[in-house]
C-alpha positions as CSV (number, residue, x, y, z in Angstrom):
1,M,-27.8,-18.1,3.5
2,Y,-23.8,-17.5,2.7
3,T,-21.9,-15.0,4.3
4,L,-19.0,-13.9,2.1
5,K,-17.1,-11.4,3.7
6,Q,-16.0,-13.0,7.5
7,I,-12.9,-12.3,7.7
8,P,-10.5,-9.6,5.9
9,E,-8.5,-12.5,3.7
10,D,-12.2,-13.4,2.1
11,F,-12.0,-9.3,0.7
12,V,-8.7,-8.2,-1.1
13,V,-8.1,-5.3,-3.2
14,K,-5.0,-5.4,-5.1
15,E,-4.2,-1.5,-7.0
16,T,-2.9,-1.3,-10.6
17,S,-0.6,1.7,-10.3
18,N,0.2,3.7,-13.4
19,V,3.6,5.7,-11.6
20,L,6.6,4.5,-13.4
21,I,8.7,3.1,-11.1
22,G,12.6,3.8,-11.9
23,D,16.0,4.0,-9.9
24,K,16.1,7.4,-9.7
25,G,14.8,10.2,-8.4
26,K,13.4,11.9,-4.6
27,Y,10.7,9.6,-4.4
28,L,10.9,6.7,-2.7
29,Y,7.8,4.2,-4.4
30,F,6.7,1.6,-2.1
31,K,4.3,-1.4,-2.1
32,L,1.2,-0.9,1.4
33,I,0.6,-3.9,1.7
34,K,-2.6,-3.9,5.5
35,R,-5.0,-5.9,6.9
36,E,-7.8,-4.1,8.4
37,R,-6.5,-1.1,8.9
38,N,-7.0,2.8,7.2
39,T,-4.1,3.6,4.4
40,L,-5.0,7.6,6.0
41,E,-4.2,5.7,9.8
42,V,-1.3,3.2,8.4
43,L,0.5,6.4,6.1
44,T,0.3,8.6,9.4
45,K,1.8,5.8,11.4
46,L,4.4,5.7,9.1
47,A,4.8,9.5,9.5
48,D,5.7,9.9,12.9
49,K,7.9,6.7,12.7
50,L,10.2,8.3,10.2
51,H,9.6,11.7,11.7
52,L,8.6,13.2,8.2
53,P,5.2,15.1,8.2
54,E,2.2,13.1,6.6
55,K,2.5,15.5,3.2
56,Q,4.9,13.9,2.3
57,F,3.6,10.5,1.7
58,G,1.1,10.3,-1.2
59,F,-1.0,7.5,-2.3
60,A,-3.5,6.5,-5.0
61,G,-6.4,5.7,-2.8
62,N,-7.9,4.5,0.2
63,K,-7.7,1.1,0.6
64,D,-11.0,-0.9,2.5
65,K,-10.3,-1.7,5.9
66,H,-11.9,-4.5,6.4
67,A,-9.8,-6.5,4.1
68,V,-6.4,-7.5,2.6
69,T,-5.2,-4.3,0.5
70,E,-2.1,-3.7,-1.4
71,Q,-1.4,0.1,-2.9
72,V,1.6,2.1,-4.0
73,C,2.6,4.7,-2.1
74,S,5.1,7.6,-2.5
75,V,7.5,9.2,0.1
76,L,10.1,12.4,-0.2
77,G,12.6,12.1,2.9
78,A,13.0,8.6,3.9
79,S,15.4,6.0,2.9
80,R,15.5,2.4,1.8
81,E,16.3,1.2,5.1
82,K,15.0,3.3,7.6
83,L,10.8,2.9,5.8
84,L,11.9,-1.4,5.8
85,S,13.0,-1.0,9.5
86,V,9.3,0.3,10.2
87,N,7.0,-2.3,11.8
88,L,3.4,-1.7,12.0
89,D,0.9,-4.1,12.8
90,K,-0.6,-5.8,10.7
91,V,1.2,-3.7,7.9
92,N,3.8,-5.0,5.5
93,I,6.2,-3.1,3.3
94,E,7.8,-3.9,0.3
95,F,10.5,-1.4,-1.6
96,L,9.5,-0.6,-5.4
97,G,11.7,2.0,-6.5
98,Y,12.5,5.9,-7.1
99,G,10.7,8.5,-9.5
100,S,10.8,11.7,-10.0
101,K,7.1,13.0,-9.1
102,P,5.0,12.0,-5.6
103,I,1.4,9.8,-6.1
104,C,-1.3,11.4,-6.2
105,L,-5.3,10.6,-5.9
106,G,-5.9,8.7,-9.3
107,D,-2.7,7.8,-10.0
108,L,-3.9,4.0,-10.3
109,E,-5.3,2.2,-14.2
110,G,-7.5,0.4,-11.2
111,N,-8.4,-1.9,-8.6
112,H,-8.7,-6.0,-8.9
113,F,-11.2,-6.9,-6.2
114,G,-11.7,-11.0,-5.4
115,N,-11.7,-12.9,-2.4
116,G,-8.7,-14.7,-0.8
117,L,-9.3,-18.3,-2.1
118,F,-9.2,-17.1,-5.6
119,F,-5.9,-14.6,-5.2
120,R,-4.9,-17.9,-3.6
121,K,-5.8,-20.1,-5.7
122,A,-4.1,-18.3,-8.6
123,G,-1.1,-17.2,-7.1
124,F,-1.9,-13.2,-6.1
125,Y,-1.8,-13.7,-2.6
126,S,-0.5,-16.1,-0.1
């Protein structure tokens, strides 16, 4: 018998966003990469560390806690420097750019699911 999902790296979820990212706008867009963390939990911690209300963060959908996931999020009222200076366990943040609207539920083309070995061999995940 085979067990496909023994560790979080065995299950990878990569979101494909449909949000237009540019150089200007009041919303900052970032890629949230997390391992064994719930999206809402991470955004709540970010809001606390940045001294912002949780409602200033946006995301297109909650991702599996028992996986390695990537998704695009938005925040209003945070600078690039402050956002990137936040350290959370099992979380990486990458700055993407700016835009004129928050990311809302459903603002995505879809999710790509796979096992970590597939994504590592294809060069998507290291």
